[in-house]
C-alpha positions in Angstrom: -12.7 -12.9 26.0 -15.4 -15.0 24.2 -14.3 -16.2 20.8 -17.1 -16.0 18.2 -18.4 -19.2 16.6 -16.5 -19.9 13.3 -18.1 -19.2 9.9 -18.9 -22.0 7.6 -16.5 -22.4 4.7 -16.8 -19.4 2.4 -14.9 -16.7 0.6 -14.5 -14.8 3.9 -13.1 -17.8 5.8 -10.0 -18.4 3.7 -7.5 -20.5 5.7 -3.7 -20.5 5.9 -1.6 -17.5 4.7 -4.4 -16.1 2.6 -6.8 -15.4 5.5 -7.6 -12.0 6.8 -5.4 -12.2 9.9 -6.8 -9.7 12.3 -10.6 -10.3 12.1 -12.6 -12.8 14.2 -15.6 -13.8 12.1 -18.9 -15.4 13.0 -22.3 -15.9 11.3 -23.6 -12.5 12.4 -21.0 -10.3 10.7 -22.4 -8.2 7.9 -20.3 -6.1 5.4 -23.3 -4.2 4.1 -25.3 -2.6 7.0 -23.7 0.5 8.4 -23.5 4.3 8.4 -20.7 6.6 7.3 -20.0 9.2 10.0 -17.7 12.2 10.1 -14.5 11.5 11.9 -13.5 14.8 13.6 -10.0 14.0 14.6 -8.9 12.6 11.2 -10.8 15.2 9.3 -9.1 18.0 11.2 -5.7 16.4 10.8 -6.0 15.7 7.1 -7.7 19.1 6.4 -5.1 21.1 8.3 -2.3 19.3 6.5 -3.9 19.9 3.1 -4.7 23.6 3.7 -1.2 24.2 5.1 0.3 22.5 2.0 -1.7 24.6 -0.4 -1.2 27.9 1.3 2.3 27.6 2.8 3.9 25.3 0.2 4.3 28.0 -2.5 5.3 30.7 0.1 8.1 28.6 1.5 9.2 26.8 -1.6 12.9 26.1 -2.1 14.8 23.5 -4.1 16.3 22.0 -1.0 12.8 21.8 0.6 11.5 20.0 -2.4 14.4 17.5 -2.2 13.6 16.9 1.5 9.9 16.4 0.6 10.8 13.7 -2.1 13.3 11.9 0.1 11.0 11.7 3.2 7.9 10.8 1.1 9.7 7.9 -0.7 11.2 6.7 2.6 8.0 6.7 4.6 5.8 5.3 1.8 8.3 2.6 0.8 9.9 1.4 4.0 7.1 2.4 6.3 3.7 1.9 4.6 4.3 -0.5 1.8 6.8 -2.8 3.5 6.3 -2.2 7.2 2.5 -1.8 7.5 1.3 -3.6 4.4 3.7 -6.5 3.6 4.8 -7.2 7.2 2.1 -6.3 9.8 -1.0 -6.9 7.7 -0.1 -9.8 5.4 3.1 -11.1 7.2 4.8 -11.9 3.9 8.3 -12.0 5.3 10.3 -12.5 8.5 12.6 -10.0 10.1 14.0 -9.2 13.6 11.6 -7.4 15.9 13.8 -4.3 16.1 13.6 -3.9 12.3 9.8 -4.5 12.2 9.4 -1.8 14.8 11.6 0.6 12.9 9.6 0.0 9.7 6.3 0.4 11.6 7.4 3.6 13.2 8.4 4.9 9.7 4.9 3.9 8.5 3.4 5.9 11.3 5.3 8.9 10.0 3.3 8.8 6.8 0.6 10.5 8.9 -2.3 8.3 7.9 -3.0 6.9 11.4 -1.6 4.5 14.0 -0.7 0.9 13.2 -3.8 -0.7 14.7 -6.1 1.7 12.8 -4.3 0.9 9.6 -4.5 -2.8 10.1 -8.2 -2.7 11.0 -9.1 -0.4 8.2 -7.3 -2.5 5.6 -8.6 -5.8 6.9 -12.3 -4.7 7.1 -12.0 -3.6 3.4 -10.1 -6.8 2.4 -12.7 -9.1 4.1 -15.7 -7.1 2.8 -14.5 -7.1 -0.8 -14.2 -10.9 -0.8 -18.0 -11.2 -0.1 -20.7 -11.1 -2.7 -21.9 -7.7 -1.6 -20.4 -5.0 0.6 -21.0 -1.4 1.7 -20.1 1.3 -1.0 -17.6 2.8 1.5 -15.6 -0.5 1.5 -15.7 -1.0 -2.3 -15.0 2.6 -3.4 -18.5 2.6 -4.8 -19.1 6.3 -5.1 -17.8 9.1 -7.3 -14.2 10.3 -6.8 -15.1 13.4 -4.8 -17.5 11.6 -2.4 -15.2 8.7 -2.0 -12.3 11.0 -1.1 -14.4 12.8 1.5 -15.6 9.5 3.0 -12.1 7.9 3.2 -10.2 11.0 4.3 -12.7 12.6 6.6 -15.2 9.9 7.7 -15.4 6.4 9.1 -17.8 3.5 8.5 -19.6 2.1 11.5 -20.9 -1.3 10.6 -24.0 -2.5 12.4 -22.5 -6.0 12.8 -18.7 -5.8 12.3 -16.1 -8.5 12.8 -14.1 -8.4 16.0 -10.7 -7.0 15.7 -7.6 -8.7 17.2 -4.2 -8.1 15.6 -2.8 -11.1 17.4 0.2 -11.8 19.6 3.3 -9.9 18.8 1.3 -7.0 17.4 -1.8 -6.3 19.5 0.1 -6.8 22.8 3.3 -5.0 21.7 3.7 -1.9 24.0 5.5 0.0 21.3 2.7 -0.4 18.8 0.2 0.6 21.5 2.3 3.7 22.1 2.3 4.5 18.4 -1.4 4.1 18.2 -2.0 6.5 21.1 0.5 9.1 19.8 0.5 8.8 16.0 0.0 12.5 15.5 2.7 13.4 18.0 5.2 11.2 16.2 5.6 14.0 13.7 6.9 16.4 16.4 10.5 15.1 16.7 10.8 15.1 12.9 9.3 18.6 12.7 11.8 20.0 15.2 14.7 18.4 13.3 13.4 19.8 10.0 13.0 23.3 11.4 16.5 23.2 13.0 18.2 22.1 9.7 16.2 24.0 7.1 13.8 26.5 8.8 10.2 27.0 7.7 10.8 25.7 4.1 12.0 22.3 5.3 9.2 22.1 8.0 6.4 23.0 5.6 7.6 20.7 2.8 9.0 17.9 4.9 5.8 17.7 7.1 2.7 19.4 5.8 3.2 18.9 2.0 4.5 15.4 2.5 1.7 14.2 4.8 -1.0 15.7 2.6 0.5 14.1 -0.5 1.2 10.7 1.1 -2.3 10.4 2.6 -4.1 11.6 -0.5 -1.9 9.5 -2.8 -2.7 6.4 -0.7 -6.5 7.0 -1.1 -6.2 7.8 -4.8 -4.2 4.6 -5.6 -6.8 2.5 -3.7 -9.6 4.2 -5.6 -8.2 3.8 -9.1 -7.1 0.2 -8.4 -10.7 -0.8 -7.7 -12.2 0.9 -10.8 -10.3 0.2 -14.0 -7.2 -1.4 -15.5 -6.0 -4.8 -16.7 -6.5 -8.0 -14.8 -4.9 -11.4 -14.6 -7.1 -13.0 -11.9 -10.6 -12.6 -10.5 -11.7 -13.5 -6.9 -14.6 -15.8 -7.3 -17.9 -14.3 -6.1 -16.0 -11.2 -4.8 -18.0 -7.9 -4.5 -15.0 -6.0 -5.9 -12.4 -7.1 -8.5 -9.1 -5.2 -8.3 -7.1 -4.0 -11.3 -3.5 -3.4 -12.1 -2.6 0.2 -12.8 0.8 0.3 -14.6 1.4 4.0 -14.6 1.0 4.2 -10.8 3.6 1.5 -10.1 6.6 3.8 -9.4 5.0 6.3 -7.0 2.9 3.6 -5.3 6.0 1.4 -4.6 4.5 -1.4 -6.5 1.1 -1.3 -4.6 -0.8 -0.5 -7.8 -0.3 -4.1 -9.1 -3.5 -4.6 -7.1 -5.1 -7.3 -9.1 -2.1 -9.4 -8.5 -2.3 -8.6 -4.8 -6.0 -9.5 -4.5 -5.2 -12.9 -6.0 -2.1 -13.5 -3.8 -2.4 -11.3 -0.7 0.2 -13.5 1.1 2.8 -12.7 -1.5 5.5 -10.1 -0.7 5.9 -9.5 -4.4 3.1 -7.5 -6.1 4.6 -7.0 -9.5 4.5 -10.7 -10.6 4.9 -10.5 -14.3 7.7 -9.3 -16.6 7.8 -5.5 -16.8 5.9 -5.0 -13.5 8.1 -2.7 -11.5 7.8 -3.4 -7.7 10.0 -1.1 -5.7 8.7 -2.5 -2.4 9.7 -6.0 -3.4 13.1 -4.8 -4.6 13.6 -3.1 -1.2 12.8 -6.4 0.5 15.3 -8.3 -1.6 18.0 -5.7 -0.7 17.2 -6.2 3.0 17.5 -10.0 2.3 20.9 -9.6 0.8 21.9 -7.7 3.9 20.8 -10.6 6.1 18.0 -8.6 7.7 15.0 -10.3 6.0 14.2 -14.0 5.4 11.3 -16.3 4.2 10.0 -13.8 1.6 6.8 -15.3 0.2 5.8 -15.3 -3.5 3.2 -17.4 -5.4 5.9 -19.8 -6.4 6.5 -20.9 -2.8 3.0 -20.4 -1.3 0.3 -23.1 -1.1 -2.4 -23.0 -3.8 -4.9 -20.2 -3.4 -8.5 -21.5 -3.6 -11.3 -19.2 -4.8 -9.6 -17.4 -7.7 -9.7 -17.9 -11.5 -7.2 -16.9 -14.1 -8.5 -14.4 -16.7 -6.0 -15.4 -19.3 -3.7 -18.4 -20.1 -0.5 -16.4 -19.2 -1.7 -15.7 -15.7 -0.7 -19.0 -14.3 2.9 -18.6 -15.5 4.0 -17.4 -12.0 2.7 -20.6 -10.3 4.7 -23.9 -9.8 4.4 -26.1 -12.9 2.4 -28.7 -11.2 -0.1 -26.2 -9.9 -0.4 -24.5 -13.3 -1.2 -27.9 -14.8 -3.9 -28.6 -12.2 -5.6 -25.2 -12.8 
């Protein structure tokens, strides 16, 4: 495997814990040139789940099915996507035993979005592109809501000159993660059989179809609104896209909607950085820490300084060590 020549220092070559971990960059990569193409497999999957939820959900409604829906949605989005996929695999913001990491990642696969490698690559392409001065509208949520939803739920972007993708040792070479990537749709089958055995069609429809349709759509929607409007504490210098905090979405997004904070400090396991910013994902990590299952949880207070960001207001730097705040 030939490693590309490194990029000169720039906003897409951030070193240390703030770098985009899975991408190999060289001078030829381009976040602008590319075509959006229909993705048949994901489109069929997402479309089927949505249609089943809309048609079958009302028919098979029951209060117990609704409870199952909420419990499984919270569990998969919290432990699986927010903590397992995002804060562990993608940004590596805490340490944990391998068995726990795999359990969290498997739970994230149950969200029904895609397999772990696809999720990492999709996230990191967008993360890298948004740090540039310009990027493709697909990567910056640069279209209207309806078109952006169709693009992100039913299509894929094929860049003419993309970065190379390599999740790195311990992830890309993990046989369990390779298995999950190949079989991500089939991972719903054992859960579907269990739901049907315990609660019949109501539990199956609400615990699978309604949950997957809601979780996948909710993930896209939070990403869309967090790149369009809301308060800010920081800006990424010369970035094509500036993220926003969306307070009203904090509870159902597990703290992911404090997205302006996250753009500024992507290596932080804590997204809700300021008083009153509820972050359920971080609270869950602290619970795991108290149980002795998680260690080395990273926050801006213990991370090295982040170059390439500017505070929007004087209070923004209150989360930084005093010496760093004085320097900024």
